[in-house]
Structures are given as structure tokens and as C-alpha cells.
C-alpha positions, 0 to 999 in steps of 0.5 A: 474455510480459513478466516483472515483478519486482513486480506489485501488485493493489489499489485505484486511487485518485486522492489529493486532498490539502489542509492542514487544522487540527484545528478543521476536522476537528472541524467536518467530523466527520473522525476524525483520522489514520485512513482512513474509507470514505465514500459518494459524496455525502459524498465530493463534499461533502469534495472541495468543501470542500478548498482548494489541492488537490494531485492525484496517483495513489494507492492503497496498493499503487500507491504502493508500486509507484511507489517500486519503479519509482523504484528501477528494478524492472519493475512492473505494477499490476492496478487498475480506473479509469473512462474519465473525466478522473480515470481517464485521469489515473491510468492516464497518470501510472502509465505515465509513472512507469514502472509498466505500468497493465495494464487499460484505463480502463472506458468503461461503468458509472455508478461514477466513478474512485475518489478519496481526500480526504486532509486533512493536519494541521500535525503531519503526520497524514493523515486519509483519506476514501476513496470507492471508486467503480469500484475496488469492482468490481475482480474476478477478470476483471481479473486476467490470466494473463499478468500475475499469472502472470509476477510474481516477487513479487506484492504485495496490498492487504488492503483488497480483502477488503472486497468479495467480488469483490476477494477473488476477484481476490486469490485468483486472483492468488495462485494464478497467481503461486504456480503460476508459481513466484513469491512472494506477500504482503500489506499488512494495510492497517489495524487496522479492515480486520484487524478486519473480516476476521480469520478470513480473514486468519489463514488467508491468512497461512499461505498467503503468503510474506510479510506486512507490517503495523504493531504495531496490525494484528498485535496486532489479527490475533491479539487479543493483545499484540505480542510474542505476536502476532509469535511466532504470526505467525512460526509461521504466515507465511514472512516477518513484517514489523512497523513501529512508528510511529517505533520499531524495525522487527521482521523475522522469518523462522523462527528468524531475527530482525532489529531495525532501528533507525529514525532519527526525523524530524518528518513534513511529511506522513505520507501514504504512509509505510507504502507507501514502507516496503513499497517499500524493503523489497520492493526488498531482498527482490527483490534478495536482501538480508538482513532487516536491510538490507531493513528499513533500506531500508524505513525510508530510503524511508519517511523520504524520503516523509514529508519532503514532501507526497504519497505517492510519493518525490521523490528518487532512493531508490537514491542515498539507499541508497548514502549509507546504505551499503546498496548 
């Protein structure tokens, strides 16, 4: 049985990226800077309205795995794509980039491969319009014992909780990982996701080894100010990570706390900043680094990805870590 250092489970989404100014967003009724789920018809209309499209495999956890692959860790992704052009592109590209895409494209069913239409504003903000397609059918049958049960670290996507089958897949994967002695954690995904599943997430945090979220997600989870939210989180979760949009990152484990300074840069495209922060942080976590070093690795990886279009690193992250004296 093959062992993986990190296994991710989440939505397998093809990112379609285009530049757009604020007037275009207003015209199309797109709320700037957030992720919105759209139905198939609106997704097709937005896709048709895009100019100079760039296409790349995406999905939050899949982007994180690509960053971890860049750093040389063995990774696998549990996701669901249709056996159509976008699905085959997705599976092939993930494999080419070093992450095992363990579930073959599905030949049956009506739902196409998921895609997210991402409009990037001149200030680097990204407005995501996601049609979930076949990803919405990800369920426990897609989680094999041999993959989830051979993960040293399991990384989960909060968005999966939007569908009952996704929630079941998620819980099965955590159970398999823990029974085999691995560690499991989650990215809270976005404040609206937290709002939708607050009670479930509060219970979940207590059963996981680590949780990564931004300031808005943590405040939403506990419905209080950030300081009180992190105090509560630290008593609930094994390891708590809070990013703060260009401000210091806070990492807490029991009585241990690290405040990690962030070097602010003007983003070219903020797509994937949180995903690559998770990649850098999880690399440090997987290789036994301190909280401060792991947090700094996350910041370096995030800074790299926002320096260009697209949600995945284009530079050797280990080389950047060496330059910063982190390895």
C-alpha cells in the first residue's frame, strides 16, 4: 500500500481566470472579492462573457496539494470529475504536477466537471463564481480505505459540508486517517461557509488535530471578536492557525503561541493566497518545524502565488525557503 505524506479531499474544480474591472463586475451582478455558488445556466453565461481565459486545475485543497508537491512531499487528492474534456484535463494535469488523482473520471451521469469563473480586478481581488457540477456528488464511496488510511496528514475543505454526501465523505476520511494514526485537519473555507455550518464546525474543531482559518472565519465560528474567538479555539482544537489579510499570522497550540510577521506585497492576483499559505504551513507541520517557522513558510508561499496570475506556485518554494533561512 502506498503511503502519502498529505492526502486532500475536496472539490475538483477547473479554474477559468479572466481580468475584469469593477464596472464589468457591477454589470454582471458579481459581488467583488468573494466566492459565490452559481447554477449551470449562469455559469455558462459568465464563461461566455470571459475574455483571454486562462484555464488551470483548481479547488482550494487541490491547490494546496500542488504547493506541497512543489515542495517535494508525496500527495494524493480525493475528488470527483466527469469523463469530459475538462475532467480529463484536470486529472491529467494533477498527475503531471505530482499529485496522485486517485479516482478515475466518471463516465456516467449528466453533471459536467465543476468549474469556477474567476474575475481578477486591477487591485488583485478575485471574484469567484463556482458551478459545482459533479463535485457536488462527492460521497463516502469515493473515499478508499487505502488512500485515506495511508495519510500521515489529511487536509479537508470546509465547502464539502454544503452537501450531505460530502459531509459523509469527509467524516469517513477522518475516521480512516485517525484509525491509522494520521492527523486530520480542515480549512474553514470562507465566512459564509462557516455561517451555514457553525454548529457542525464547532463540534468538528474539537475532533481535529489542526484548523486553518482567517480572522473573519474564526470570528464567525464563535460569533465574537477575534481575540475571544482564538482563545475559545485554542481550548477546542489541537492546533489553531489564523491568517489576517496581510497582517501578522497567529498560530496557537495549547499554551504555545507564535505571532508571525507578514511582509506586505501588492498582489497581482490574490487567487490561491490562502491555499498556498496552507501548503507552506502544512509543509512545516509535516516536517516537524516550529510554529513560527511553519507560519513563516506559509507566508512565503502565499507571497509567491499572489505575485502572478493563477492559484499555484510558479517558483521553487524550497528555494524561497532557503533564501529566507527557513531550511
